[in-house]
Every structure is written in structure tokens, then in C-alpha cells.
N, C-alpha and C positions, 0 to 999 in steps of 0.2 A: 115272765119276770123281765122288767126293763133293766137293761145294763146301765150301771152307774157311770158317771164321768170318770170316777177313779179307775174302774175296770178298763175303760177306754184308754186312758193315759198309760195304765200298766201294760196293756196289750201293745201299744205303740212304742213303748220304751225299748223293746227288743229289736235289733236290726234284722234278724231273720224274719220276724213277723212283718216288719215293714216291707221287706223284699217280697214276701209272699203276697202282701196286698198290692204291691207294685205290679207283680205278675198278673194278678187277678183283674187289674184295670183293662187288660187285653181281652178278657173273657174267661169263661169257665175253664176249670182245669181239675184233673184228678189229683189225689194225694201224691201218687207216684210222679206225676208231672211237676207238681210243686216241690217235691223233694229233690228232684234231679240236680239242680244247681248247688245243692248243699251236701256237705259230707256229714250227714246226720242219719241216724237209724230211723226206721219207719216209726217206732214208738215215739221218738223225739219229735218227728214231724207231726204225728198225731196230737201230741200235747200242744204244740204251737197252734194247730188248727182248732183244737178245743178252746184254747184261750181266746182266739179271734172270734169264734162262734159265740162264746159266753159274753164277750164284750159287745156283741151285736154287729160286728164288722163284716162277717161273712155268714152265709147260710149254705146248706148243701141239699142235694137231692140224689136219689138213687137212679142210676142209669145202667140197668143190667146188673153186672157184678161189681161195678165201680160206684164210688160216691164222688159226685162232681161238686166242686165248691165254686161259689161266686161271691163277688163283692156286694155289700149292701151300702151303696153310696149315701143313703140318708143319714147314717150314723156319722159319716164324715161331714155332712152338712150341719149336723148338730154341733160337732166340734168347731167348725168354722164360725157358727153363730156365737158360740161361747167365747172364742178367741176375738171375735169382732168387737165385743164389748170392751175388751182391753185395748184393742187397736184404736177404737174411736176415742177412748179416754186419753191414750198417749198422744194421738194426733192433736187433740185439743190442747193438751199441756204444752206440746212443742209449739203450737201456734201462738199460745199466750207468751211463751218464752221469746219467740221471734219478735213479737210485737214489743215486748219489754226491751229487748236489746236494740231494736230499731229506734225506739223512742228515747233511749238513754243518751244523754248529752255527752259528747266526747270530752268536754271540759271537766266532767265530774270524775274522770278516771283518776286513780291514785297516782 
């Protein structure tokens, strides 16, 4: 099942999950490694990891008795592409406003 954009934004809304993603930028980590900086129970960390996995932001693999988690950067690329549509639109709007303000005759001011 492909994760929706809503699940992506929901997953990113939580600062703990964003911190986990930030840590995973450096490479794979176990759940206990990811939990270390937070004062959270193991079940709470597991819920955060499940949310990130369901949003398609991370995946995991078995490594002996540990489960290793890693970032799935293509989901962040999808988010960037989605945001880029708004960025492009806003830049065009600002460019039109700049042109209008530059062309405005100072004698027309109230």
C-alpha cells in the first residue's frame, strides 16, 4: 500500500519522529540506538517507528536479534516535489508583484 501524503505530513508533525529521521540520515540504527536520546519507553519508540514505516519514510531489516532501521529518501523527494509546486507558484507571484511595484509611478501614491 502506498503511503498517502496525509500520512507523510502526520508522521513529520511530531518532533520526536523528525529527530529519528535526522538520526537516520547518518545511517542505519537499531530501535535502542534511536531511543537513546529520548526519555521514552520502548513501546513509545516502537509506535514512532511504526508510524514512520507506515508513512513510507523508513524501512527495516533483521540483523541477528536486532531490527535495523534506515531512511527511505525517495519519500522525502516526493514531499519536496509536492512542495516545489507551491514554491514555484509563490515565486511567480512575488515576481509579478515586484514587477508591478517597480512599474508603479511614484506620483500615483496617495
